[in-house]
C-alpha positions in Angstrom: -4.1 -4.9 -50.6 -2.8 -5.7 -47.0 -4.3 -3.8 -44.2 -3.5 -3.8 -40.4 -5.9 -3.0 -37.5 -6.2 -3.6 -33.8 -8.7 -3.5 -30.9 -12.3 -4.4 -30.5 -13.5 -1.8 -33.0 -11.4 -3.7 -35.5 -13.9 -6.5 -35.7 -16.4 -4.1 -37.3 -13.7 -2.8 -39.6 -12.7 -6.3 -40.5 -16.3 -7.1 -41.6 -16.5 -3.9 -43.7 -13.1 -4.6 -45.3 -14.3 -8.1 -46.2 -16.9 -6.5 -48.5 -13.9 -5.3 -50.6 -12.3 -8.1 -52.7 -8.6 -9.1 -52.6 -7.6 -7.7 -49.2 -5.2 -9.3 -46.7 -5.9 -8.4 -43.1 -3.4 -8.4 -40.3 -5.0 -8.4 -36.8 -2.9 -7.0 -33.9 -4.1 -7.9 -30.4 -3.2 -9.7 -27.1 -2.7 -13.4 -27.2 -5.7 -14.0 -24.9 -8.0 -12.9 -27.8 -6.4 -14.9 -30.6 -8.5 -18.0 -30.1 -11.8 -16.2 -30.2 -10.8 -14.0 -33.2 -9.4 -16.9 -35.1 -12.8 -18.7 -34.8 -14.4 -15.9 -36.9 -12.2 -16.8 -39.9 -12.2 -13.2 -41.0 -8.5 -12.3 -40.1 -5.7 -13.7 -42.2 -2.9 -13.1 -39.8 -3.3 -12.8 -36.0 -0.2 -11.1 -34.4 0.6 -10.4 -30.8 1.0 -6.7 -30.2 4.3 -7.0 -28.3 6.5 -7.2 -31.5 4.1 -6.9 -34.4 6.3 -4.8 -36.6 8.9 -7.6 -37.2 6.2 -10.2 -37.5 4.4 -8.2 -40.3 7.8 -7.6 -42.0 8.4 -11.3 -42.1 5.1 -11.8 -44.0 5.2 -8.8 -46.3 8.6 -7.1 -46.7 7.2 -4.1 -48.7 4.7 -3.1 -46.0 0.9 -2.5 -45.9 -1.4 -0.1 -47.7 -3.5 1.0 -44.7 -2.8 1.2 -41.0 -5.8 1.9 -38.7 -4.8 2.9 -35.2 -6.9 3.7 -32.2 -4.1 3.7 -29.7 -1.8 6.6 -30.6 1.5 7.2 -28.7 4.4 5.0 -29.9 1.9 3.0 -32.1 1.8 6.0 -34.5 5.6 5.7 -35.2 5.4 1.9 -35.7 2.3 2.1 -37.9 3.8 4.8 -40.1 7.0 2.8 -40.5 4.9 -0.2 -41.8 3.4 1.8 -44.7 4.6 1.2 -48.2 4.6 4.0 -50.8 1.1 5.4 -51.3 0.1 4.0 -48.0 -2.2 5.7 -45.6 -2.1 5.9 -41.8 -5.4 6.7 -40.1 -5.8 7.5 -36.4 -9.3 7.1 -35.0 -8.7 6.8 -31.2 -6.2 7.6 -28.5 -6.5 4.7 -25.9 -2.9 5.1 -24.8 -3.6 8.6 -23.6 -5.7 7.0 -20.8 -3.2 5.4 -18.3 -5.4 5.4 -15.3 -9.1 5.8 -14.7 -9.2 9.1 -16.5 -7.2 11.2 -18.9 -4.5 13.3 -17.4 -2.3 16.1 -18.7 0.9 14.1 -18.2 -0.4 11.0 -20.2 -1.6 13.4 -23.0 1.9 15.1 -23.0 3.7 11.8 -23.0 1.7 10.4 -25.9 2.3 13.7 -27.8 6.0 13.5 -27.1 6.2 9.8 -28.2 4.9 10.6 -31.6 7.4 11.6 -34.3 6.7 15.0 -35.7 6.1 14.3 -39.4 6.6 17.2 -41.7 4.8 17.7 -45.0 8.1 17.5 -46.8 8.7 14.0 -45.3 5.2 12.9 -46.5 5.9 14.3 -49.9 9.3 12.5 -50.2 8.0 9.1 -48.9 4.7 9.2 -50.8 2.7 8.5 -47.6 -0.5 10.0 -46.1 -1.7 10.7 -42.6 -5.3 11.0 -41.7 -7.6 11.2 -38.6 -11.2 10.5 -37.7 -12.9 11.9 -34.6 -16.7 11.1 -34.7 -17.6 13.3 -31.8 -15.9 16.4 -33.3 -17.3 15.6 -36.7 -20.8 15.5 -35.3 -20.8 18.4 -32.8 -18.1 20.7 -33.8 -17.7 20.4 -37.5 -21.3 20.1 -38.7 -20.8 16.7 -40.2 -24.2 15.1 -39.1 -25.3 14.7 -42.8 -22.1 13.0 -43.8 -22.4 10.6 -40.7 -26.1 9.9 -41.5 -25.4 8.9 -45.1 -22.5 6.6 -44.0 -24.7 5.0 -41.3 -27.4 4.4 -43.9 -24.9 2.5 -46.0 -23.8 0.4 -43.0 -27.5 -0.5 -42.2 -27.9 -1.5 -45.9 -24.9 -3.9 -45.6 -26.5 -5.3 -42.3 -29.8 -5.9 -44.0 -28.0 -7.8 -46.8 -26.3 -10.0 -44.2 -22.8 -8.8 -45.1 -22.0 -7.6 -41.7 -23.4 -8.3 -38.2 -22.6 -6.8 -34.8 -20.3 -8.6 -32.5 -21.6 -8.6 -28.9 -19.3 -9.6 -26.0 -22.0 -9.4 -23.3 -25.1 -7.6 -22.1 -25.4 -5.7 -18.8 -28.1 -4.2 -16.7 -28.1 -0.4 -16.3 -27.2 -0.9 -12.6 -24.0 -2.7 -13.6 -22.7 0.0 -16.0 -19.7 0.6 -13.7 -18.6 -3.1 -13.9 -19.1 -3.1 -17.7 -17.0 0.1 -18.1 -14.3 -1.4 -16.0 -14.2 -4.5 -18.2 -13.9 -2.3 -21.3 -11.3 -0.1 -19.7 -9.2 -3.3 -19.0 -9.6 -4.3 -22.6 -11.0 -7.7 -21.6 -14.0 -7.7 -24.0 -14.2 -9.2 -27.4 -17.0 -7.4 -29.1 -19.4 -4.7 -27.9 -20.9 -4.3 -24.5 -24.6 -3.8 -24.6 -26.7 -2.1 -21.8 -30.1 -3.7 -21.6 -32.7 -1.8 -19.4 -34.9 -5.0 -19.1 -32.1 -7.0 -17.5 -32.0 -7.6 -13.8 -28.8 -6.4 -12.1 -26.3 -9.0 -10.8 -26.5 -9.9 -7.2 -24.0 -8.0 -5.2 -21.6 -9.9 -2.8 -21.9 -9.3 0.9 -19.8 -6.3 1.8 -17.1 -7.2 4.3 -16.8 -5.3 7.5 -14.6 -2.3 6.9 -11.3 -2.4 8.7 -10.7 0.4 11.2 -8.5 3.3 10.1 -5.1 3.9 11.7 -6.5 6.8 13.6 -9.4 4.8 15.0 -7.2 2.0 15.9 -4.8 4.4 17.7 -7.7 6.0 19.5 -9.1 2.6 20.6 -5.7 1.5 21.7 -5.3 4.7 23.7 -8.7 4.3 25.3 -8.0 0.8 26.2 -4.7 1.8 27.8 -6.4 4.5 29.8 -9.0 2.0 31.1 -6.2 -0.4 32.1 -4.4 2.5 33.9 -7.6 3.5 35.7 -8.1 -0.1 36.8 -4.5 -0.4 38.0 -4.8 2.9 39.9 -8.0 1.7 41.4 -6.5 -1.5 42.6 -3.5 0.3 44.0 -5.8 2.7 45.8 -7.7 -0.1 47.4 -4.5 -1.7 48.5 -3.2 1.5 50.0 -6.5 1.9 51.8 -6.3 -1.6 53.2 -2.7 -1.1 54.2 -3.5 2.2 55.9 -6.6 0.7 57.6 -4.4 -2.3 58.8 -1.7 0.1 60.1 -4.3 2.3 61.9 -5.9 -0.8 63.4 -2.5 -2.1 64.5 -1.6 1.4 65.9 -5.0 1.5 67.7 -4.4 -1.9 69.1 -0.9 -0.9 70.3 -2.2 2.2 71.9 -5.0 0.2 73.6 -2.5 -2.3 75.0 -0.3 0.6 76.2 -3.2 2.2 77.9 -4.3 -1.0 79.5 -0.8 -1.6 80.7 -0.6 1.9 82.1 -3.9 1.5 83.8 -2.9 -1.8 85.3 0.3 -0.2 86.6 -1.6 2.6 88.1 -4.1 0.1 89.7 -1.2 -1.9 90.9 0.3 1.1 92.7 -3.1 1.9 94.2 -3.4 -1.6 95.5 0.0 -1.4 97.1 -0.9 1.8 98.7 -4.2 0.3 99.9 -2.4 -2.7 101.2 0.1 -0.6 103.2 -2.7 1.4 104.9 -4.1 -1.5 106.8 -0.6 -2.4 107.9 -0.2 1.1 109.1 -3.5 1.0 110.8 -2.7 -2.2 112.4 0.6 -0.8 113.6 -1.2 2.2 114.9 -3.7 0.0 116.8 -0.9 -2.0 118.2 0.8 1.1 119.5 -2.3 2.3 121.3 -2.8 -1.0 122.9 0.8 -1.1 124.0 0.2 2.4 125.4 -2.8 1.1 127.4 -0.8 -1.8 128.8 2.0 0.4 129.7 -0.3 2.7 131.5 
């Protein structure tokens, strides 16, 4: 009875399937996980997810009995196409609905649109079955707690018998839950991620200085330019003052020289006048003496 499964949850399913005899298991996953999964020895055929339909058809032309899918979207059509008559397709997740950090209306709509709408008549004609399993809805909306409890008790019984064991990828401190969730979101884990309250958180790297925003950089640039303009205007003002002071001093000097020249000219004229007066007086005296002699 061939069965096909993918993702980390598949490791738990593979162990449970191994408790059933005569089952061939096809594991679909990315190539980066093939080595680690091959080391478990539980999967018969490891196939890369890029073109697993053709690879499975090369191994078994008639198809598989069970397809367990947790991706949804296009994988629903591929998985359903691999079923042989009386085969069952079971959807137990919708990872492809999450395209970013959270679910969005557009990713949900795209996943819904990518899934072929299978009518009951088609299932009737092809002798195939479609099924789903949503644990959260079963527990909290459909009153299935007793059914889940009985199933978990059976799983614990298999664990006590050593037939199954949990596969742990890594353990994380509670403070590092964001990093652990990111690893799971990126599908880089092989096994379960365990949160351990007793663990110490990982040392955080030094936070680099935040780069300034465009607005802050523009404001800083504008402030720097204003300071430079103020500095230039201050220098120009000092130069103008010095220039004006020099011109004023030169003008004052010119005016002083002119005044001194004018004063000297006036003084010169006065000296000339004073020089002429003695001559006149001498001439006057000479005239009087001449008068006396003539008398």
